[in-house]
Every structure is written in structure tokens, then in C-alpha cells.
Kinemage of the C-alpha trace (Angstrom):
@kinemage 1
@onewidth
@group {chain A} dominant
@subgroup {mainchain}
@vectorlist {calphas} color= white
{ca unk a 1} P 0.000 0.000 0.000
{ca unk a 2} L 1.315 3.460 -0.886
{ca unk a 3} L 2.241 5.833 1.928
{ca unk a 4} L -0.408 8.378 3.009
{ca unk a 5} L -1.010 11.059 0.304
{ca unk a 6} L 0.939 14.308 0.837
{ca unk a 7} L 2.833 13.063 3.890
{ca unk a 8} L 6.582 13.662 4.113
{ca unk a 9} L 7.176 9.935 3.581
{ca unk a 10} L 4.943 10.010 0.499
{ca unk a 11} L 6.903 12.888 -1.048
{ca unk a 12} L 10.205 11.135 -0.375
{ca unk a 13} L 8.744 7.963 -1.894
{ca unk a 14} L 7.738 9.793 -5.107
{ca unk a 15} L 11.122 11.562 -5.425
{ca unk a 16} L 13.055 8.325 -4.833
{ca unk a 17} L 10.964 6.438 -7.374
{ca unk a 18} L 11.633 9.047 -10.048
{ca unk a 19} L 15.337 9.243 -9.205
{ca unk a 20} L 15.739 5.475 -9.372
{ca unk a 21} L 13.899 5.165 -12.672
{ca unk a 22} L 15.596 8.199 -14.174
{ca unk a 23} L 12.226 9.617 -15.246
{ca unk a 24} L 12.218 13.263 -16.341
{ca unk a 25} L 8.875 14.658 -17.391
{ca unk a 26} L 7.998 17.858 -19.188
{ca unk a 27} L 4.998 19.871 -18.084
{ca unk a 28} L 1.660 18.734 -19.476
{ca unk a 29} L -1.106 21.180 -20.231
{ca unk a 30} L -4.716 20.065 -20.442
{ca unk a 31} L -8.255 21.366 -20.236
{ca unk a 32} L -10.048 20.462 -17.020
{ca unk a 33} L -13.819 20.150 -17.075
{ca unk a 34} L -15.453 19.907 -13.678
{ca unk a 35} L -19.024 20.007 -12.465
{ca unk a 36} L -20.239 21.104 -9.017
{ca unk a 37} L -16.761 20.598 -7.580
{ca unk a 38} L -14.598 22.975 -5.594
{ca unk a 39} L -11.323 23.844 -7.300
{ca unk a 40} L -9.037 22.736 -4.482
{ca unk a 41} L -10.934 19.489 -3.975
{ca unk a 42} L -10.552 18.754 -7.690
{ca unk a 43} L -6.805 19.447 -7.519
{ca unk a 44} L -6.399 17.238 -4.473
{ca unk a 45} L -8.180 14.330 -6.130
{ca unk a 46} L -6.137 14.708 -9.341
{ca unk a 47} L -2.920 14.851 -7.312
{ca unk a 48} L -3.694 11.572 -5.553
{ca unk a 49} L -4.528 9.801 -8.794
{ca unk a 50} L -1.396 11.108 -10.556
{ca unk a 51} L 1.015 10.530 -7.659
{ca unk a 52} L 2.014 14.205 -7.363
{ca unk a 53} L 1.232 16.967 -4.853
{ca unk a 54} L -1.232 19.871 -5.360
{ca unk a 55} L 1.564 22.425 -5.796
{ca unk a 56} L 2.652 20.554 -8.957
{ca unk a 57} L -0.433 22.027 -10.648
{ca unk a 58} L -0.628 25.568 -11.982
{ca unk a 59} L -3.544 27.537 -13.365
{ca unk a 60} L -4.428 31.113 -14.292
{ca unk a 61} L -7.521 31.518 -12.115
{ca unk a 62} L -10.038 29.810 -9.856
{ca unk a 63} L -13.382 28.570 -11.143
{ca unk a 64} L -16.682 28.397 -9.306
{ca unk a 65} L -17.911 25.239 -7.656
{ca unk a 66} L -21.570 25.545 -8.645
{ca unk a 67} L -21.136 25.423 -12.408
{ca unk a 68} L -19.825 23.366 -15.273
{ca unk a 69} L -16.425 24.970 -15.868
{ca unk a 70} L -13.580 24.572 -18.342
{ca unk a 71} L -10.064 25.857 -17.766
{ca unk a 72} L -6.463 25.382 -18.848
{ca unk a 73} L -4.196 23.608 -16.344
{ca unk a 74} L -0.534 22.618 -16.284
{ca unk a 75} L 0.904 19.761 -14.216
{ca unk a 76} L 4.562 18.872 -13.693
{ca unk a 77} L 6.201 15.435 -13.426
{ca unk a 78} L 3.499 13.574 -15.325
{ca unk a 79} L 3.433 11.921 -18.754
{ca unk a 80} L 0.551 12.411 -21.220
{ca unk a 81} L -0.184 8.684 -20.930
{ca unk a 82} L -0.618 8.943 -17.170
{ca unk a 83} L -3.157 11.739 -17.585
{ca unk a 84} L -5.094 9.699 -20.123
{ca unk a 85} L -5.064 6.633 -17.877
{ca unk a 86} L -6.970 8.333 -15.043
{ca unk a 87} L -9.858 9.524 -17.215
{ca unk a 88} L -12.322 6.845 -16.109
{ca unk a 89} L -11.424 7.242 -12.438
{ca unk a 90} L -11.963 10.989 -12.375
{ca unk a 91} L -15.271 10.763 -14.253
{ca unk a 92} L -16.738 9.480 -10.978
{ca unk a 93} L -15.910 12.902 -9.477
{ca unk a 94} L -17.557 14.712 -12.418
{ca unk a 95} L -14.232 15.669 -13.987
{ca unk a 96} L -12.736 15.198 -17.448
{ca unk a 97} L -9.334 16.051 -18.953
{ca unk a 98} L -8.673 16.602 -22.649
{ca unk a 99} L -6.493 18.640 -25.055
{ca unk a 100} L -3.420 17.070 -23.409
{ca unk a 101} L -0.038 18.171 -24.754
{ca unk a 102} L 3.511 18.935 -23.539
{ca unk a 103} L 4.627 22.492 -22.749
{ca unk a 104} L 7.748 24.104 -21.319
{ca unk a 105} L 6.263 26.491 -18.747
{ca unk a 106} L 3.738 26.499 -15.922
{ca unk a 107} L 0.779 28.847 -15.670
{ca unk a 108} L 0.444 31.477 -12.980
{ca unk a 109} L -2.407 33.349 -11.341
{ca unk a 110} L -3.114 36.586 -13.186
{ca unk a 111} L -2.397 35.279 -16.692
{ca unk a 112} L -6.103 34.855 -17.318
{ca unk a 113} L -7.484 37.562 -19.628
{ca unk a 114} L -11.154 36.845 -19.142
{ca unk a 115} L -13.982 34.317 -19.062
{ca unk a 116} L -16.932 33.403 -21.264
{ca unk a 117} L -20.269 32.491 -19.692
{ca unk a 118} L -23.284 30.630 -21.080
{ca unk a 119} L -26.152 30.761 -18.589
{ca unk a 120} L -29.750 29.567 -18.665
{ca unk a 121} L -32.234 31.042 -16.203
{ca unk a 122} L -35.421 29.009 -16.139
{ca unk a 123} L -38.982 29.559 -14.910
{ca unk a 124} L -39.054 33.332 -15.113
{ca unk a 125} L -42.422 34.464 -13.862
{ca unk a 126} L -44.126 37.809 -13.504
{ca unk a 127} L -46.126 38.435 -10.379
{ca unk a 128} L -48.745 40.330 -12.347
{ca unk a 129} L -49.074 37.484 -14.884
{ca unk a 130} L -48.168 39.674 -17.863
{ca unk a 131} L -45.605 37.893 -20.049
{ca unk a 132} L -45.193 40.828 -22.441
{ca unk a 133} L -44.386 43.131 -19.534
{ca unk a 134} L -41.935 40.567 -18.170
{ca unk a 135} L -40.148 40.390 -21.525
{ca unk a 136} L -39.823 44.166 -21.640
{ca unk a 137} L -38.429 44.324 -18.112
{ca unk a 138} L -35.855 41.602 -18.770
{ca unk a 139} L -34.616 43.128 -22.019
{ca unk a 140} L -34.513 46.607 -20.474
{ca unk a 141} L -32.438 45.271 -17.547
{ca unk a 142} L -29.934 43.559 -19.854
{ca unk a 143} L -29.538 46.648 -22.044
{ca unk a 144} L -29.126 48.789 -18.936
{ca unk a 145} L -26.208 46.663 -17.676
{ca unk a 146} L -24.684 46.540 -21.184
{ca unk a 147} L -24.681 50.337 -21.387
{ca unk a 148} L -24.112 51.438 -17.788
{ca unk a 149} L -22.177 48.480 -16.389
{ca unk a 150} L -22.406 46.979 -12.902
{ca unk a 151} L -20.607 47.537 -9.615
{ca unk a 152} L -17.531 45.317 -9.786
{ca unk a 153} L -17.987 43.503 -6.470
{ca unk a 154} L -16.112 40.317 -5.702
{ca unk a 155} L -18.695 37.536 -5.786
{ca unk a 156} L -19.966 35.774 -2.645
{ca unk a 157} L -18.295 32.522 -3.702
{ca unk a 158} L -14.919 34.132 -2.944
{ca unk a 159} L -15.817 34.136 0.742
{ca unk a 160} L -17.573 30.808 1.163
{ca unk a 161} L -20.888 32.467 1.911
{ca unk a 162} L -23.375 30.369 3.822
{ca unk a 163} L -20.629 28.872 5.951
{ca unk a 164} L -20.047 29.526 9.626
{ca unk a 165} L -16.490 30.743 8.947
{ca unk a 166} L -15.718 32.706 5.794
{ca unk a 167} L -12.379 32.651 3.989
{ca unk a 168} L -11.765 36.335 4.763
{ca unk a 169} L -11.851 35.591 8.503
{ca unk a 170} L -9.048 33.060 8.046
{ca unk a 171} L -7.131 35.596 5.936
{ca unk a 172} L -7.397 38.237 8.655
{ca unk a 173} L -6.035 35.790 11.246
{ca unk a 174} L -3.073 34.990 8.962
{ca unk a 175} L -2.332 38.701 8.433
{ca unk a 176} L -2.276 39.142 12.212
{ca unk a 177} L 0.041 36.094 12.484
{ca unk a 178} L -2.529 34.308 14.634
{ca unk a 179} L -1.627 30.909 13.250
{ca unk a 180} L -3.366 28.744 15.839
{ca unk a 181} L -6.555 30.783 15.503
{ca unk a 182} L -6.381 30.470 11.693
{ca unk a 183} L -6.143 26.671 11.968
{ca unk a 184} L -9.116 26.540 14.346
{ca unk a 185} L -11.151 28.719 11.992
{ca unk a 186} L -10.258 26.480 9.066
{ca unk a 187} L -11.395 23.397 10.986
{ca unk a 188} L -14.579 24.940 12.402
{ca unk a 189} L -17.508 22.578 11.699
{ca unk a 190} L -20.831 23.527 10.164
{ca unk a 191} L -24.089 22.622 11.901
{ca unk a 192} L -24.357 19.406 9.916
{ca unk a 193} L -24.183 15.809 11.081
{ca unk a 194} L -21.911 14.254 8.447
{ca unk a 195} L -18.457 12.592 8.620
{ca unk a 196} L -16.547 15.770 7.707
{ca unk a 197} L -18.197 17.956 10.328
{ca unk a 198} L -18.104 15.224 12.976
{ca unk a 199} L -14.351 14.973 12.417
{ca unk a 200} L -13.924 18.751 12.701
{ca unk a 201} L -16.023 18.857 15.855
{ca unk a 202} L -13.910 16.092 17.368
{ca unk a 203} L -10.717 18.002 16.609
{ca unk a 204} L -11.879 21.274 18.192
{ca unk a 205} L -12.932 19.342 21.294
{ca unk a 206} L -9.735 17.277 21.624
{ca unk a 207} L -7.002 18.771 19.359
{ca unk a 208} L -6.209 15.126 18.592
{ca unk a 209} L -4.913 15.374 15.022
{ca unk a 210} L -4.195 11.647 14.663
{ca unk a 211} L -7.651 10.643 15.830
{ca unk a 212} L -9.260 13.260 13.613
{ca unk a 213} L -7.343 11.908 10.607
{ca unk a 214} L -8.954 8.522 11.128
{ca unk a 215} L -12.374 10.207 11.003
{ca unk a 216} L -11.789 12.630 8.126
{ca unk a 217} L -12.895 11.297 4.697
{ca unk a 218} L -10.082 10.843 2.190
{ca unk a 219} L -11.583 13.229 -0.378
{ca unk a 220} L -11.059 16.170 2.044
{ca unk a 221} L -7.492 16.604 0.862
{ca unk a 222} L -6.792 20.013 2.397
{ca unk a 223} L -8.128 19.050 5.814
{ca unk a 224} L -6.136 15.810 5.833
{ca unk a 225} L -2.923 17.555 4.746
{ca unk a 226} L -3.314 20.089 7.559
{ca unk a 227} L -4.132 17.424 10.157
{ca unk a 228} L -1.220 15.261 9.118
{ca unk a 229} L 1.156 18.157 9.631
{ca unk a 230} L -0.433 19.009 13.001
{ca unk a 231} L 0.011 15.378 14.058
{ca unk a 232} L 3.713 15.652 13.258
{ca unk a 233} L 4.460 19.160 14.595
{ca unk a 234} L 1.810 19.729 17.248
{ca unk a 235} L -0.870 22.345 17.849
{ca unk a 236} L 1.643 25.055 18.813
{ca unk a 237} L 2.257 28.354 17.008
{ca unk a 238} L 5.251 26.818 15.197
{ca unk a 239} L 3.351 23.614 14.535
{ca unk a 240} L 0.505 25.579 12.947
{ca unk a 241} L 2.966 27.508 10.774
{ca unk a 242} L 4.288 24.181 9.502
{ca unk a 243} L 0.720 23.010 8.986
{ca unk a 244} L -0.044 25.968 6.709
{ca unk a 245} L 2.967 24.979 4.614
{ca unk a 246} L 1.153 21.734 3.804
{ca unk a 247} L -0.866 23.957 1.431
{ca unk a 248} L 0.662 25.279 -1.799
{ca unk a 249} L 1.497 28.990 -1.884
{ca unk a 250} L -1.512 29.786 -4.109
{ca unk a 251} L -3.834 28.332 -1.489
{ca unk a 252} L -2.193 30.114 1.450
{ca unk a 253} L -2.364 33.497 -0.241
{ca unk a 254} L -5.947 32.846 -1.356
{ca unk a 255} L -7.168 33.449 2.204
{ca unk a 256} L -5.310 36.760 2.519
{ca unk a 257} L -6.695 37.863 -0.844
{ca unk a 258} L -10.180 36.967 0.401
{ca unk a 259} L -9.787 39.439 3.274
{ca unk a 260} L -8.556 42.176 0.914
{ca unk a 261} L -11.503 41.426 -1.391
{ca unk a 262} L -14.029 41.751 1.428
{ca unk a 263} L -12.645 45.146 2.405
{ca unk a 264} L -12.747 46.268 -1.236
{ca unk a 265} L -16.432 45.318 -1.446
{ca unk a 266} L -17.153 47.368 1.656
{ca unk a 267} L -15.095 50.252 0.266
{ca unk a 268} L -16.940 50.443 -3.056
{ca unk a 269} L -20.311 50.398 -1.267
{ca unk a 270} L -19.138 53.245 0.952
{ca unk a 271} L -17.782 55.114 -2.105
{ca unk a 272} L -21.145 55.076 -3.902
{ca unk a 273} L -23.061 55.875 -0.713
{ca unk a 274} L -20.788 58.881 -0.078
{ca unk a 275} L -20.250 60.366 -3.536
{ca unk a 276} L -22.639 58.541 -5.866
{ca unk a 277} L -21.569 58.581 -9.517
{ca unk a 278} L -19.635 61.845 -9.282
{ca unk a 279} L -15.854 61.840 -9.717
{ca unk a 280} L -14.574 64.019 -6.875
{ca unk a 281} L -11.314 65.517 -5.691
{ca unk a 282} L -9.088 62.892 -4.097
{ca unk a 283} L -10.504 60.014 -6.128
{ca unk a 284} L -8.088 57.658 -7.848
{ca unk a 285} L -8.657 57.196 -11.585
{ca unk a 286} L -7.138 54.935 -14.202
{ca unk a 287} L -4.975 56.529 -16.889
{ca unk a 288} L -5.057 53.315 -18.892
{ca unk a 289} L -8.210 52.125 -20.651
{ca unk a 290} L -6.945 48.530 -20.687
{ca unk a 291} L -6.933 47.878 -16.945
{ca unk a 292} L -5.535 44.617 -15.590
{ca unk a 293} L -6.271 44.469 -11.869
{ca unk a 294} L -3.399 42.102 -11.126
{ca unk a 295} L -0.753 44.282 -12.796
{ca unk a 296} L -2.224 47.748 -12.352
{ca unk a 297} L 0.712 49.797 -11.016
{ca unk a 298} L 0.867 53.128 -9.191
{ca unk a 299} L 2.175 54.785 -12.365
{ca unk a 300} L -1.204 54.193 -14.032
{ca unk a 301} L -3.155 55.836 -11.185
{ca unk a 302} L -3.914 59.549 -11.001
{ca unk a 303} L -5.227 61.560 -8.045
{ca unk a 304} L -8.123 63.788 -9.120
{ca unk a 305} L -7.574 67.494 -8.408
{ca unk a 306} L -10.144 70.123 -7.426
{ca unk a 307} L -9.916 71.684 -10.908
{ca unk a 308} L -10.479 68.313 -12.581
{ca unk a 309} L -13.557 67.701 -10.443
{ca unk a 310} L -15.006 71.081 -11.467
{ca unk a 311} L -14.277 70.430 -15.156
{ca unk a 312} L -15.729 66.876 -15.052
{ca unk a 313} L -12.465 65.656 -16.579
{ca unk a 314} L -13.026 62.013 -15.666
{ca unk a 315} L -15.965 59.603 -15.864
{ca unk a 316} L -17.116 57.252 -13.116
{ca unk a 317} L -15.978 54.125 -15.005
{ca unk a 318} L -12.370 55.403 -14.708
{ca unk a 319} L -12.457 55.461 -10.894
{ca unk a 320} L -10.499 52.710 -9.130
{ca unk a 321} L -10.139 51.688 -5.507
{ca unk a 322} L -7.110 49.990 -3.954
{ca unk a 323} L -7.151 46.312 -3.060
{ca unk a 324} L -5.159 46.159 0.190
{ca unk a 325} L -1.411 45.539 0.032
{ca unk a 326} L 1.953 47.094 0.838
{ca unk a 327} L 2.421 48.955 -2.461
{ca unk a 328} L -0.729 50.990 -2.941
{ca unk a 329} L -1.867 54.566 -2.400
{ca unk a 330} L -5.217 55.490 -0.915
{ca unk a 331} L -7.753 58.063 -2.119
{ca unk a 332} L -7.248 61.524 -0.606
{ca unk a 333} L -10.833 62.054 0.476
{ca unk a 334} L -13.357 60.431 2.820
{ca unk a 335} L -12.700 57.055 1.196
{ca unk a 336} L -9.030 57.136 2.190
{ca unk a 337} L -10.024 57.981 5.746
{ca unk a 338} L -12.478 55.090 5.710
{ca unk a 339} L -9.709 52.624 4.747
{ca unk a 340} L -7.608 53.717 7.726
{ca unk a 341} L -10.556 53.340 10.098
{ca unk a 342} L -11.227 49.809 8.804
{ca unk a 343} L -7.583 48.765 9.225
{ca unk a 344} L -7.705 50.097 12.771
{ca unk a 345} L -10.979 48.268 13.424
{ca unk a 346} L -9.417 44.978 12.322
{ca unk a 347} L -6.173 45.474 14.265
{ca unk a 348} L -4.037 46.027 11.160
{ca unk a 349} L -2.830 49.594 11.817
{ca unk a 350} L 0.792 48.532 11.457
{ca unk a 351} L 0.266 45.691 9.010
{ca unk a 352} L 2.687 45.697 6.056
{ca unk a 353} L 0.759 42.938 4.251
{ca unk a 354} L 3.683 40.585 4.497
{ca unk a 355} L 3.624 37.342 6.467
{ca unk a 356} L 7.295 36.244 6.410
{ca unk a 357} L 6.658 33.045 8.369
{ca unk a 358} L 4.356 31.830 5.561
{ca unk a 359} L 6.333 33.466 2.722
{ca unk a 360} L 3.368 35.646 1.812
{ca unk a 361} L 3.864 39.075 0.267
{ca unk a 362} L 0.787 41.008 -0.861
{ca unk a 363} L 1.662 44.133 -2.883
{ca unk a 364} L -1.976 45.002 -3.560
{ca unk a 365} L -3.464 46.409 -6.773
{ca unk a 366} L -6.298 48.602 -8.027
{ca unk a 367} L -9.734 47.557 -9.207
{ca unk a 368} L -12.235 49.439 -11.346
{ca unk a 369} L -15.446 50.163 -9.475
{ca unk a 370} L -17.582 49.571 -12.588
{ca unk a 371} L -17.325 46.922 -15.292
{ca unk a 372} L -19.207 46.216 -18.509
{ca unk a 373} L -19.994 42.769 -19.908
{ca unk a 374} L -18.817 42.260 -23.498
{ca unk a 375} L -20.253 40.345 -26.435
{ca unk a 376} L -23.643 40.116 -24.756
{ca unk a 377} L -26.274 38.012 -26.484
{ca unk a 378} L -29.562 36.749 -25.148
{ca unk a 379} L -32.667 34.868 -26.160
{ca unk a 380} L -36.015 34.450 -24.450
{ca unk a 381} L -37.661 31.072 -24.929
{ca unk a 382} L -41.198 30.165 -23.998
{ca unk a 383} L -41.822 26.773 -22.436
{ca unk a 384} L -45.156 25.190 -21.593
{ca unk a 385} L -45.801 23.323 -18.391
{ca unk a 386} L -48.864 21.122 -18.033
{ca unk a 387} L -50.371 21.414 -14.591
{ca unk a 388} L -52.911 18.735 -13.666
{ca unk a 389} L -55.570 20.523 -11.626
{ca unk a 390} L -58.228 17.839 -11.383
{ca unk a 391} L -58.695 14.489 -12.962
{ca unk a 392} L -59.042 14.965 -16.730
{ca unk a 393} L -58.461 18.738 -16.509
{ca unk a 394} L -55.211 20.274 -17.824
{ca unk a 395} L -54.079 23.891 -17.704
{ca unk a 396} L -51.090 25.032 -19.760
{ca unk a 397} L -49.008 27.772 -18.154
{ca unk a 398} L -46.293 29.414 -20.237
{ca unk a 399} L -43.004 30.176 -18.530
{ca unk a 400} L -39.989 31.954 -19.912
{ca unk a 401} L -36.367 30.880 -19.932
{ca unk a 402} L -33.533 33.308 -20.574
{ca unk a 403} L -30.434 32.133 -22.454
{ca unk a 404} L -27.684 34.621 -21.727
{ca unk a 405} L -24.081 34.703 -23.001
{ca unk a 406} L -21.387 37.277 -22.262
{ca unk a 407} L -17.681 37.776 -21.657
{ca unk a 408} L -16.141 39.325 -18.547
{ca unk a 409} L -12.628 40.495 -17.788
{ca unk a 410} L -10.545 38.402 -15.398
{ca unk a 411} L -11.516 38.691 -11.743
{ca unk a 412} L -15.081 39.779 -12.589
{ca unk a 413} L -17.982 37.698 -11.347
{ca unk a 414} L -20.900 36.503 -13.457
{ca unk a 415} L -22.997 36.149 -10.295
{ca unk a 416} L -22.558 39.880 -9.635
{ca unk a 417} L -23.466 40.802 -13.214
{ca unk a 418} L -26.532 38.537 -13.024
{ca unk a 419} L -27.573 40.012 -9.713
{ca unk a 420} L -27.620 43.469 -11.297
{ca unk a 421} L -29.682 42.228 -14.250
{ca unk a 422} L -32.151 40.161 -12.235
{ca unk a 423} L -32.166 42.262 -9.048
{ca unk a 424} L -31.854 38.982 -7.199
{ca unk a 425} L -29.060 37.188 -5.303
{ca unk a 426} L -27.697 33.929 -6.757
């Protein structure tokens, strides 16, 4: 039987096997299709089946769990044949791999230029039972978002909404170097009676990592990797630091980014509540029409002057707000003051957005407060449902479905765009 996945002995086993056989693999790129599966869970399962570790995978961005998604991936130390051989096994987890070929380089976060979305919204109904009025309202809403854009919030899926502990809370603990607290937050159970949450509950009650490992299902790769490290190093501050290193860098920094994203969402709400759609003195605006949030430097940001406010020099879609980090400037108005108050509220007055113990450096960036969907197309389709009222009596009720397609820049959320169109949370 192979050693436990992702343990130190397992890694040594894999390295020794490759050294003894003299195997040297190029990187393999492939398209990953997954359905209703969290990104990190998918990576963990693939890693086990391929005999590598999660950090051997690279990708340009994270995809939602609650969708059928396609994305380019690169994995190291694996042959094309090995990838093809696991196809039937991973189908059981609602995954497929195809377009397999060798490449020289890995992918990195931020290389993604955008995403395409095909969405069907079914059973649209009008409370006043007027289908023509409903059609008009839907088309008007879509055209409104096409022309005016939508507030560029980070979507709720970034924070694990609906859970007892959100990812931003873990990120805040890491920024404050509260490593033990961050581990406890990560392993906080939901109010559900299933094997995963029973294992988490047992750990918080006992801090018995070995016993919890025996209870934790094998598909919970992140939890098991963390617990295995805690079993080896202990539930001390240093032990928890080592435990966080059982995650690849992209996963560790994900939690810190989640905190920065939450603050940005709060900031943009405060910005519109305070100044509306006016561009005012002290605002930060983009001097580059082609904005890339991940690589948007200080040199591309301009501080609006009093004269420029009076002359209406800039439009609202040019306004940006900083995503927290060590290399950003803040607006020189009430919004800048608000940022400082929030950092003080969260105990980060002196935070430099670097966590040396976890090798995390967060320079920050800037994000446009409004975005527009591109290449929007839509179609309304009428469907008929037969409702049996009484024996032998049928009533046909027409319902509408909306087929909607559009493109969004990287780091924009389709759920947020949809919420603006439908005036409804998804």
C-alpha cells in the first residue's frame, strides 16, 4: 500500500521512485472540465490519482464550484499517458481532462485575460401574470447593464458564503500572524451531522490530530494535509505555521486575498453611498483604458484634483479603488479615511501585508469600481408546463427561460453581473 497522500514519507517515496527510474517529465497542459466541484478538492483528487502533490499544478484563475467549468491547467512530473489513464477514475468525481499536450512552462495566477459564460435562467415568472411586460423588463435590464455596467464587487463565492467561517476571517487571522486561531477557523464545523463535520467537531474538542485523521474522509485533501502536519508538529504556534505549509502557496495566499476582497467590497459600497456617480477631488482614476487588476501599477493611477472635479475631466468608469497591500496609495478624500478606520478596526494599523513566516507578500493592486460585460447576447424562450388541476383537466401555463451569453474580464464575477440584471441574489 502506498504511503499516506501528501505526507513527508509520500513525497520522499515519489522523489526516490523518479530518481531510481531516471524519469524526467515535461509539463503537461490540459483542459479540465469539472461540475459542481470545488477547485481545491478537484486538484487534491487529481494529485492523488497522478502521484504528485497539489503544488505541482498551476492555473491562471479559480473557477466556481456551482457550475460546469472549463479551464487550462498545467501539471509537472506527469506523462501524457498517465493523464489519459486516469480519465475513467476521475469521471466518478464529475471531472474530465482533454487537449493534453507537452509544454515548457507552468501557468500562474493573473495570466487569465477573461472568461466566457453561457447561462440559462429558467422559470421566469411575472407576479402580475403579464408575459409581455416581463419580456420588456428583462430586455430593459440587460440593455441597462450593457450600457451602464455593474458595480464590480467580488462575488460571494470568494468568501464561502453560507458557511459559519468565511475565507476572509481566516485571511485576517493569517495577516495578524494568529496561526493557531487560523487553523481553528479552518477546521470549524458547520451545523451538519456528516463525517466531515463530525471529524472537525472532534478536533476542536480534543485537538487530537491523529484521531481526527482517522475520522476525516479521504476526499477532504486540504483538511487531511493540515491534520497530518499538526500530528507531526503539534498544535503550537510553530506547529501551525508548519501546517499551513502543507498547502501550496496559491492556497495560502488565497485566504489573505479573500480578506482584501471583502474590504474592497465594503469600500466600493461606501464610495457610492458617499459620492454617488460623481468623480470628486481625491478620487483615484485609471490613466489606462486597458486595466488589468493584477498588474495595475501606481504609475497608471492619477489623483483627481479640485480643478479636474469642477471640469468633469473624468468619468465614473475610470475610478479605481485599492485592493489592500503594501504597495498601494489610498484616495485623498473620505474614502481614504475610511480605509484607515477599517484597518484600525481589524487590528491592522501597522500591518505591512507581508507574512514572512508563511512566505506571503501582498503588494496590492487597483480595481475598477464599474465593469461592462462584453459580447452580450440573449434569447427568451417560452416553455409550456402542463399542470394537472383535477382528474381529466389540464391547464397550460407558459413560462420563460432566458439564455444569456457574455464575456467578462478576469476577476469579474458573473454572479454579480446577473444580480444586477435580475435584481436577485444567486
